N, C-alpha and C positions, 0 to 999 in steps of 0.2 A: 400252268396247265397247258399241255400241248394236245391239240385236238385235230383229228382228221375226219372230215365229212365226205363220204362217197356219194356222188350224185349221178343221176342218169337223165339224159335229155330224151323226152318223149313227145309224141304228138299231143296237142291240146285236147284234153279229155272232155272239154265242154262242147266240142264240135262232133257232130255225127259223122262217123267214118263208114264209107261204103266199100264194097269189094270191086276191084277192076274186073269187068266181065271177061276180058281176054286172058288175064293172068291168074285170076282167082285170088290175088293178093290184095291186102288193104290199099286203098288209094289215098295217098297222103298229099296229093297235089293241092297246093294252096292252103294246107293246114300248118299253122304256126307250131314250131317246136319250142317246148318250154321245159323248165325243170320239173321233174316228177313231183307231184304234190306231197307225198310222204317225205321226200328228201328236203322239201322246203320246211316241213315241220322239224326235221332233224337238224337243219342248219339253224333254225330259230332257237331250238332248245340248246344247241351248242353255244350260240351267241349269248343267250341269257346266262349260261354257266360261266362263260368267259367274263362277262360283265361283273359277276359276283367274285370270282377268284383270280382273275387275271389270266394272262397267257395269250396264245395265238391259235387261230383256226386256219387250217389248210384244207382246201377242197380239191378233189380229184375226180375225173370222169374219164370214160373211154369213148372214143368215136372219132369222127372226121373233123375237119376244120370248123364246121358250123357249130360244134359243141362249145367253142370258145365264147359264143354269145351268151350261153347259159352260165358259163363260168364267170363271165363279167358281171352278170346279174347277181351271182352269189357274192362277188367281191363288193357289190354295192349294198349288201344287206348284212354284213357281219364278218365275212371271211377276210383273212389278211393276205393269203397266198393261194395260188391256183396252179394246178398241173393238169395237162391233158395227155392221156395215153393215146397216141395217134394210131388208130386202127380203123382203116376204111371199111372193113368187113365186120364191124362190131355187132351189127344186127344178126349175124350168123352165129354168134357165140351163145352157148347155153349158160345156165347159172354157174356151172363148174368152171367154164372158161372165163367168165366175167370175174369170178372170185379169185382165180389164179392171177389174172392180170392186175387186180386191185392189190393183192398181197405183194406181188412183185413191185408195184408202184409204191406201196407203203414203205417197203424196205429201201428202195432207191431214194425216196424223198428224205427218209431219216438220215441216209448217208450224206445227202446234199446239205441238209440243215444242221447236221451234227448233233441231233437230239432225237430222243424216242418219243413216240406218241403215247399219251396216257389213256385216251379214250378214242375209239373209232365209232363214229355215228353212221348209221344207214337208215334210210326209210324202210318201213316194214315190208313194203312191196312196191313194184312199179305198176303204173296204171295201164301199161300196154300189155305186158305179160306178167301177171300177178303170181309169181311162183313163191314169194316169201322165203327164198333160199339163200340168196347171195351173202348176206351178212353172217348167217349161221355157218355157211360153208367156209367163209374166211376165218371165222373163229376156230373151226375145226383144224384148218390148215396151220393156223398160228398157235394153236393150243392155248387159247385165251378164254377166260370165262365170258359168257354171253347171256344177255337177257333180251327177250323179244317183247313186242307190244308195249314199249316204254312210253309213259306219258309225263314223267317228271324225273329229274335226277339232281342230286347234290353230291358234293365230294368233301371228305374230311379224313385226315390222318391216313392217306394212302388208300382209301376205300371209296367206292361209289355207293350211295344210298339211292335205290332205284324204286320208283313206283311203277308197277306193271299192271296193265289192264287185263282182266280175265273175263270169262263168260259170267262169273258169279260176283264180280266186283273188282277189288284191287289186291295185289300182293305188295308188301314192302320188303325188299330183299337187299342184301349187301353183296358187293363183288370187289375183290382185290383189283387194284389197278396194276397194269393196264387191262382194259376190258373192252368188249364190243356191245353196243346196244342197237337194236332196231326199233325205230320210233313209230308209234301209232299217233293218231291225231290228238294233241293235248287240248286243254280247255282254253287255248288262245290261238290267234291267227299269226302267220308270219308277217313281219314288218314289211312296209313298202320302201323302196329306195327313194331318196330325195334327189333333186338336181345336183346338189353338192356331192353326194355319195356316188352318183352315176359318173360325174366328171372325174372324181378321184379314181374310180374303178377303171376307167378308160386308160389311165396312165400306168396302171399296174401290169407287169408282164405276165404272160401265161406260158410257162415253160413246157416243152414237149418231152415225153418219155417214150421209149420204144416198148412195144407190146411184148408180152411173154410169148414164147414159142407156142403156136396154136396147139392146144391140147386136144386129145381125142374128144369129140362131141358125143355126149350120151343122149342127146335129144334131137329129134328131127321133126320139123313141122310138116306134116303130111298134107293137111288141108285146113283152111280157115273158113268158119261159117259165120254168117251174119246172125245176130240174135233174131228170134222170131218176132215179127211185127205184132204189136198189141192190137187186138181186135177192138173195134168200136163198141162201147157199152150200149146198153138198152135203156131207154128212158121210159119209166113207168108213169102213166097218167091215170090218176084216180081222184075221185071226189073227196075221199077221206084217207087218213093215215092207215086205218084198218084195212081198207080195200087195197092200198098199195102194198101192205105187208102180205096179204093173201096172194096177190099177183106175184110178188117176189118169191115167196115160198114155193108156189106152183112152178115157176120158172126154174128154180134150183132143183126141185124134185124131178122135173122133166129132164134136166141136164145131168141127173144122177150125181149132183154135188154131195148129197147125203141121202 
């Protein structure tokens, strides 16, 4: 089984990001760059599949030299090979531009390795710009079957059996290989690297690929807004629960909540 996992490096989403007052852009100074959370789920799912059926996992990303740190982390938790599409202006690419670069990279890597990928894994969205489009745009360009919001996958007889999360529950669907899946959070967490796997990852090369010709951008970020600050709540003081309920109902009525 030959697997390609497409990952993105993003600012740590556990840190509160503020806007730069002079530029109006997010201020990432001092914020650690990490692998996008949904991409870590995709890599873990791909690694579990590899452990069942054998094969190799290749990871690819787009960005500057710093992205190699994230790719090294992927090599320490299941990936076998890594490639970087060297693009200094990656943050200026929209979803269409990113997918075109990944499609080009996929074809170049296949030529380098001399074999075709059976499954392409993507996280369902990035935590910085959550468009949920890149994997599906790549599927359109490659004319491959695709499934979104995947939480489990198995393969047999040239087909993928996919568990897909929906608003109402789950679908079990089949797709002919090769195919593309975009991964939702499964019912397990990504594994952590060990000292041994970290040391091994440091020794593995990360080859660089040239970006695709910059395609026409269909999206322009005009302005970024900080989310509204949550207002402090009101503490109700009452002698009994009944009195507290009366106060709460009155407050909601005055606020025209209902």
